[in-house]
Structures are given as C-alpha cells and as structure tokens.
C-alpha positions in Angstrom: -31.2 -16.3 8.3 -32.6 -13.7 10.7 -31.0 -10.1 11.2 -29.0 -9.6 14.4 -29.1 -5.7 14.4 -29.4 -2.7 12.2 -26.7 -0.4 10.5 -27.5 3.2 10.7 -27.9 4.8 7.2 -24.4 5.3 5.8 -23.5 8.1 3.0 -22.2 5.2 0.9 -25.4 3.3 1.2 -27.7 6.2 0.4 -25.5 7.7 -2.4 -27.5 7.9 -5.7 -25.0 5.6 -7.4 -25.3 2.9 -4.9 -29.2 3.4 -5.1 -29.2 3.3 -9.0 -27.3 -0.1 -8.8 -29.5 -1.6 -5.9 -32.8 -0.6 -7.8 -31.3 -2.2 -11.0 -30.6 -5.3 -9.2 -33.7 -5.7 -7.2 -36.2 -4.5 -10.0 -37.7 -8.0 -10.6 -37.6 -9.1 -6.9 -34.0 -10.2 -6.2 -32.6 -9.9 -2.7 -29.2 -8.1 -2.5 -27.0 -7.3 0.3 -23.8 -5.5 0.8 -21.0 -7.7 2.1 -17.6 -7.9 3.4 -15.3 -4.7 4.0 -18.0 -2.2 3.5 -20.2 -3.7 6.2 -17.1 -4.4 8.5 -15.7 -0.9 8.3 -19.1 0.8 8.6 -19.8 -1.2 11.8 -16.6 0.2 13.2 -17.3 3.7 11.8 -14.3 3.5 9.6 -14.2 5.1 6.1 -15.6 2.8 3.5 -13.6 2.7 0.3 -15.0 -0.5 -2.0 -18.8 -1.6 -2.1 -19.3 -5.3 -2.6 -22.7 -6.6 -3.1 -23.9 -10.2 -3.1 -27.1 -11.6 -4.9 -28.8 -15.0 -5.7 -29.3 -14.0 -9.3 -26.7 -15.6 -11.5 -24.4 -13.4 -13.3 -26.1 -13.5 -16.6 -29.2 -12.2 -15.0 -27.2 -9.5 -13.2 -25.5 -8.2 -16.3 -29.1 -8.1 -18.1 -30.7 -6.1 -15.1 -27.8 -3.6 -14.9 -27.7 -3.0 -18.8 -31.4 -2.7 -18.7 -30.8 0.2 -16.4 -28.4 1.7 -18.4 -25.4 0.8 -16.2 -22.0 -0.1 -17.6 -21.2 -3.5 -16.8 -17.6 -5.1 -16.6 -17.4 -8.9 -16.5 -14.3 -9.0 -14.3 -14.6 -12.5 -12.8 -17.8 -13.8 -14.6 -16.6 -17.4 -14.2 -16.8 -17.1 -10.5 -19.9 -14.9 -10.8 -18.3 -11.5 -10.5 -19.0 -8.5 -12.4 -18.4 -4.9 -11.8 -21.0 -2.0 -12.3 -19.7 1.3 -13.0 -21.8 4.5 -12.4 -20.0 7.7 -12.9 -16.8 7.2 -11.1 -17.9 4.7 -8.6 -17.4 1.0 -8.9 -19.4 -1.8 -7.5 -18.5 -5.5 -7.3 -21.5 -7.7 -7.7 -21.2 -11.7 -6.9 -23.4 -14.3 -7.0 -23.9 -16.3 -3.9 -21.8 -19.5 -4.2 -20.4 -22.4 -2.6 -16.9 -23.8 -3.6 -16.9 -27.3 -5.0 -13.1 -27.5 -5.4 -10.3 -25.3 -4.5 -6.9 -25.0 -5.8 -4.8 -22.1 -4.8 -6.5 -18.8 -5.8 -9.0 -20.5 -8.1 -11.9 -22.7 -7.4 -14.7 -24.7 -9.2 -18.0 -22.9 -7.8 -21.5 -23.8 -7.7 -23.9 -20.9 -7.6 -26.5 -20.9 -4.7 -29.2 -19.0 -3.1 -28.1 -19.9 0.3 -26.5 -16.9 2.2 -25.2 -19.3 5.0 -23.3 -21.5 2.4 -22.0 -18.3 0.9 -20.6 -17.1 4.1 -19.1 -20.5 5.0 -16.6 -20.2 2.2 -15.3 -16.9 3.0 -11.9 -16.4 4.8 -12.6 -14.7 8.0 -15.5 -14.1 10.3 -15.3 -10.2 10.1 -15.5 -10.3 6.4 -18.6 -12.5 6.5 -21.1 -10.0 7.5 -24.1 -9.1 5.3 -26.2 -5.9 5.2 -29.5 -5.3 3.3 -30.0 -2.0 1.8 -32.4 -1.0 4.5 -29.7 -1.4 7.2 -30.6 -5.0 8.5 -27.4 -6.8 9.5 -26.8 -10.4 9.2 -24.0 -12.5 10.8 -24.0 -16.0 10.1 -20.4 -16.7 11.4 -20.3 -14.6 14.6 -18.3 -11.9 12.9 -19.9 -8.9 14.8 -18.7 -10.1 18.2 -15.1 -11.0 16.8 -15.1 -7.3 15.2 -16.0 -5.5 18.6 -13.6 -7.7 20.5 -10.7 -7.4 18.2 -10.6 -11.0 17.4 -9.3 -12.0 14.0 -10.3 -15.7 13.3 -11.0 -17.9 10.2 -14.3 -19.3 9.2 -14.4 -22.8 10.2 -11.0 -24.5 10.4 -8.0 -22.4 10.0 -5.9 -24.8 8.1 -8.6 -25.8 5.8 -9.3 -22.2 4.9 -5.6 -21.5 4.1 -4.9 -24.7 2.2 -7.7 -23.5 -0.1 -5.7 -20.6 -0.8 -2.3 -19.9 1.0 -2.7 -16.1 0.5 -5.2 -16.2 3.5 -2.2 -16.9 5.7 -0.8 -13.5 5.0 -4.4 -12.1 4.9 -4.9 -13.2 8.6 -1.7 -11.2 9.7 -2.9 -8.1 7.5 -6.2 -8.0 9.0 -4.8 -8.6 12.5 -2.6 -5.4 12.3 -5.8 -3.6 11.0 -8.4 -5.0 13.2 -7.0 -7.2 15.9 -6.3 -7.0 19.5 -4.0 -9.3 21.4 -3.8 -12.2 21.9 -3.9 -13.5 18.3 -6.1 -16.5 17.7 -4.3 -19.6 18.6 -5.7 -21.7 15.9 -4.9 -19.4 13.4 -1.2 -18.9 14.5 -0.9 -22.8 14.6 -2.1 -23.1 10.9 0.2 -20.2 9.9 3.1 -21.8 11.5 2.5 -25.2 9.8 1.7 -24.0 6.3 4.3 -21.0 6.1 6.5 -23.3 3.8 3.6 -23.0 1.2 4.1 -19.4 0.8 6.7 -19.6 -1.9 4.0 -21.1 -4.2 2.3 -17.7 -4.3 2.9 -15.2 -7.2 5.1 -12.2 -6.4 2.3 -9.9 -7.2 -0.2 -11.5 -4.6 2.3 -11.5 -1.6 3.4 -8.0 -2.7 -0.3 -6.7 -2.4 -0.7 -8.4 1.0 2.7 -7.1 2.3 2.2 -3.7 1.4 -1.3 -3.5 3.0 0.1 -5.0 6.1 2.7 -2.4 6.2 0.2 0.5 5.7 -1.4 -0.4 9.0 -1.1 2.0 11.9 1.4 0.0 13.6 2.6 -2.9 11.8 5.8 -3.8 13.6 4.5 -5.9 16.2 2.4 -8.1 13.5 5.5 -8.4 11.5 7.6 -9.6 14.8 4.9 -12.1 15.4 5.3 -13.3 11.8 9.1 -13.6 12.3 8.7 -15.5 15.6 6.4 -18.0 14.0 8.9 -18.5 11.1 6.4 -17.2 8.5 8.6 -14.1 7.6 11.6 -16.1 6.6 9.4 -17.8 3.9 8.5 -14.9 1.9 10.6 -11.9 3.1 13.9 -13.3 4.6 15.6 -10.0 4.2 13.0 -8.4 6.7 15.0 -8.6 9.8 15.3 -5.0 10.9 12.2 -4.6 13.1 13.8 -2.1 15.2 14.1 0.2 12.2 10.6 -0.6 11.1 9.1 0.4 14.4 11.3 3.4 14.4 9.9 4.4 11.0 6.4 4.2 12.2 7.5 6.4 15.0 9.2 9.3 12.9 6.4 9.2 10.4 3.9 10.0 13.4 6.1 12.7 14.6 6.6 14.3 11.4 4.0 17.3 10.4 1.5 16.1 8.1 2.2 18.7 5.4 5.6 16.8 5.0 4.7 13.2 5.8 0.9 13.2 4.9 0.3 9.5 5.4 2.1 6.1 6.4 4.2 4.7 3.3 4.5 1.0 2.9 7.1 1.1 0.4 9.3 3.5 2.7 8.4 0.9 5.8 9.4 -1.9 3.5 12.9 -0.3 2.8 13.4 0.2 6.7 12.5 -3.5 7.3 14.9 -4.8 4.8 18.5 -5.5 6.1 21.5 -6.3 3.5 21.9 -3.1 1.5 21.2 -2.6 -2.3 21.5 -6.2 -3.1 18.9 -7.3 -0.7 16.7 -4.5 -1.7 16.9 -5.5 -5.4 16.2 -9.2 -4.5 13.0 -8.1 -2.6 11.9 -6.0 -5.5 12.2 -8.8 -8.0 10.6 -11.5 -5.8 7.6 -9.1 -5.0 7.4 -7.9 -8.6 7.5 -4.4 -7.5 7.2 -1.7 -10.1 10.3 0.0 -11.5 9.7 3.2 -9.6 9.1 1.2 -6.2 12.2 -0.8 -6.8 14.4 2.4 -7.6 13.0 3.8 -4.4 13.8 1.0 -1.9 17.4 0.4 -3.6 17.9 4.2 -3.1 17.1 4.1 0.4 19.3 0.9 1.1 22.2 2.5 -1.1 22.1 6.0 0.6 23.3 8.8 0.5 21.6 9.5 4.0 21.6 12.8 5.4 22.8 13.8 8.9 21.4 16.5 11.1 24.8 18.1 11.2 24.9 19.0 7.6 24.9 22.8 7.2 22.6 24.7 4.8 24.7 24.6 1.8 25.3 20.8 2.2 21.5 20.2 2.8 20.6 22.2 -0.6 23.2 20.2 -2.5 21.8 17.1 -1.4 18.3 18.1 -1.8 19.1 19.2 -5.4 20.7 15.8 -6.3 18.0 13.7 -4.8 15.0 15.8 -5.3 12.4 16.6 -2.7 10.6 13.1 -2.3 14.0 11.0 -2.2 15.4 13.6 0.1 12.3 13.2 2.4 12.7 9.5 2.3 16.2 9.6 3.0 15.8 12.0 6.1 13.1 9.6 7.3 15.2 6.6 6.9 18.4 7.9 8.5 16.3 9.5 11.4 14.5 6.0 11.9 17.9 4.3 11.6 19.4 6.4 14.4 16.2 6.0 16.4 16.3 2.3 16.2 19.7 2.2 18.0 18.5 4.6 20.7 15.5 3.8 22.9 14.8 7.4 23.6 15.7 10.8 21.8 15.8 14.0 23.5 13.7 16.9 22.3 16.6 19.0 20.9 17.7 16.0 18.7 14.2 15.4 17.6 13.9 19.0 16.6 17.1 18.7 14.7 15.6 16.0 12.6 12.5 17.9 11.9 14.4 20.9 10.9 16.3 18.7 8.4 13.2 17.1 7.3 11.7 20.5 6.6 14.5 21.4 4.3 12.6 19.2 1.6 10.4 22.2 1.3 13.2 24.4 0.0 12.6 25.8 -3.5 15.8 25.6 -5.2 16.3 27.4 -8.8 16.7 25.4 -12.0 19.9 25.2 -13.6 19.9 28.4 -15.7 21.5 27.3 -18.9 20.8 24.7 -21.4 22.7 22.8 -24.3 21.6 25.3 -26.7 23.2 27.9 -25.0 26.7 26.1 -25.5 25.7 25.7 -29.3 25.2 29.4 -29.5 28.7 30.2 -28.0 30.0 28.3 -31.1 30.7 24.9 -29.5 30.2 22.1 -31.8 27.7 19.4 -31.0 28.9 16.3 -29.3 29.9 14.8 -26.0 32.2 17.8 -25.1 29.1 19.9 -24.8 27.7 17.3 -22.1 31.0 17.5 -20.3 31.2 21.2 -20.1 27.7 21.9 -19.1 28.2 19.3 -16.2 31.3 21.1 -14.9 29.3 24.5 -15.1 26.5 22.8 -13.2 28.8 21.5 -10.6 30.3 25.0 -10.2 26.8 26.5 -9.8 26.0 23.9 -7.1 29.1 24.5 -5.1 28.4 28.2 -5.2 25.3 27.3 -3.5 23.0 28.1 -6.7 23.7 31.8 -6.4 25.2 32.4 -10.0 22.7 33.7 -12.3 22.3 33.1 -16.0 24.9 35.6 -17.1 27.5 34.2 -14.8 26.8 30.8 -15.9 27.3 31.6 -19.5 30.5 33.3 -18.7 31.9 30.4 -16.9 30.8 28.2 -19.7 32.6 30.5 -22.1 35.7 30.4 -20.0 35.8 26.7 -19.9 35.1 26.4 -23.6 37.9 28.7 -24.3 40.3 26.9 -22.2 39.5 23.7 -24.0 39.9 25.4 -27.4 43.5 26.6 -26.3 
C-alpha cells in the first residue's frame, strides 16, 4: 500500500509520551501506524483526544516490547489483539492487524495478519480506515480521505454486511454523520439502516446509550435525529424521542447562552428536551439506556418540573434557585426556554434578553441556612422527629423572608415555635 499524502507534524504525534510508545513498538523493526479517529480528526484540523496505533506484531510481542521499555501495559482486549499502553496520564490503544473470521454482534473470531488492507476492510466507515505512519505518511485503502473532505459518511464495503456484523454500527453511522457528514446522506447506508433497524433492541442499553449521547453532543444533532425518525430507526430504540422541535430549540438556546453559564453542549439535557411523555417516559428511557442514577434523576427532574418563567420576580427566582440548586435551576431555565421557543418560530430580542436574565440568576450566591439541628438541642428540645419538623418550619419562614433573617433571628423564631409547641 502506497502513501497518498503526508500529514504535517501534530502535537499529539510529537509528544514525548507518543514518542516513547512508538520507539518501544518499533525497537526491533516492526511497523506501526496511527489509525482511526486520531488520523481522521488531524486531517480536518480538529482536536485529537484518543490515540490508536496499529501494528503487525502479535499482542504478546507488543506487551513484551512495551514492558521492556518500562511502559505500563493493560491487556484491555487481548483476545482481539488490543492492549493499552499507559505513559503518565496518556493512554494509547494498540491493536494487532486482524481480519474477522466470524462475527456475531460486538464479538468476533479474529485472525491476526500483517496485511494492512485486510485490516482496513473489516472497519466500519471509510473515514475511520485511515492510517498515518509516525513520519506523517498517510495511507488510505478505502477512499476515506475523499469522503472526509466531501462530508460523505459511508460504510467500508457493503453497508448491510457491516451492520449485520455489529448492529451498533447502524447508530454509529448516524453519529458520525452528525459530526462529519454533509447532505445528502449515503443512500446505501440509509437503506440498510431502514431495513435493519428492528435489530436495535438486541443491543445492550449501555452500548445504545453511548452512541445516543455522542450523537446528541454533536453541534446540531436535530436534523440527524429527524432523519432517524423518518427512516423508522428512532422508534426501535427511543420511541419517546418525538419532540424534535424542542431538541432543535435546545441547541439554539445553548448557543445563545453565554459560555460562562452554558460552557458546552449537554447531551443529557438535549435528551431530556427530545423526550415527550413526562416523568414516566423519562424513567423508561433512563432504564432502557442504563443511565447512571444522576443522569436518570436529571432527565426525570427536567420532565417533571418545576419550570421557571421569565415573569418570576426576584424573590421567586431566588426561592426556586434555593430549592433546585444552581445546576438544576440552569437546566430548568434552558428547558423552559427551549419549550417556549419550540412553539414560536422566532423570539424577539426583548424576550430573549428576559430569558438570558433569568438564566443569569443561576449565578446568584444564596446564603446557607444559618442554624442546624444542634441549635435546637441547645434550646432544650428533645431529639426526635419534632426537631426536624420545627427546623423545616424555620427554614420555610427564612426562605419566605427572602433569606434576610440572620442566625439570631432564626434562633429566636425557632424558640418561639418550640415554645408554642410546649404550650
């Protein structure tokens, strides 16, 4: 396989950690190449996060070479030829060239090889089948460079065959199309996705969740989610995801909001915007996608409310902020704003500024409740549930007073309540 061009030196390629791993792997003459996402993103000038390396050496030899160089090795996928090299805080996934002898879902019986073209032929998408030598020479066995530059996302070989090898590739197609594609989408891929979408429920919730959240993190996922809906794909793994208008509006309001308040796109918040059906639907999605407890609570909270309105005055804003906390308050404002915008094609400047002002209320520093349970004990109250009830009454009184009462005033009100109880 001949090189088709050259990649200019990249910081991730010339970093000492990368150099140490490459030197170890090539110490006895083996050839190594960077592969997949790091090459794809470097070609486009995008930030590179993960560095994957391919080699023709078998995994046992890879481990020996790395250990000889004093590099920590983790056998993350030894059965399929993958180990992870750890240098400082950097991780490098190193995989032996292979061809798939038999595939069944995410698993496959593999045969190691020294054939770079055979290894490329088993990959999912052409834009993920790019190789780069440490000196920058680019290798493109599947036409991925032209596809990448044209915004074409297509499978290596036959689309249906690639998806049947691992059904997750169906979702990966849409995820990569959201991040790298330009219209029109590849017709062969769409036909295969439409035909094989009924297989999506065979995937684990965790795998579907990973692809779904990566898709929703794209700069503008709404058109791709709409494409999935129109093809009948969405109904097979996220039937509750019907509010495309609110998802699109969420993308818009996240873009309008100042970066100090909304620093990045948030896939969980966008998922909540997409879901229709209230708290019950949100819980069903959380269970199916195996969301973490924190993620589940977040989308259920957004689906349940309360949702702030721009008409809230200062004290009401502060009360809601105290009840929800800054993060949930921010989520709720964005959700309510997106919900309103989804029903209004345009929003005038004054209304937008009102929402921005409400969102900024999340930065309000509220005081901590100035008394604790031990203060009730020092007043002579007996331990028990009555203390908790009295403390809640005092806290509600303090909140209704717009948090102005100080410690002494709260103690006095607690003593007054305790006295009335005693009488």
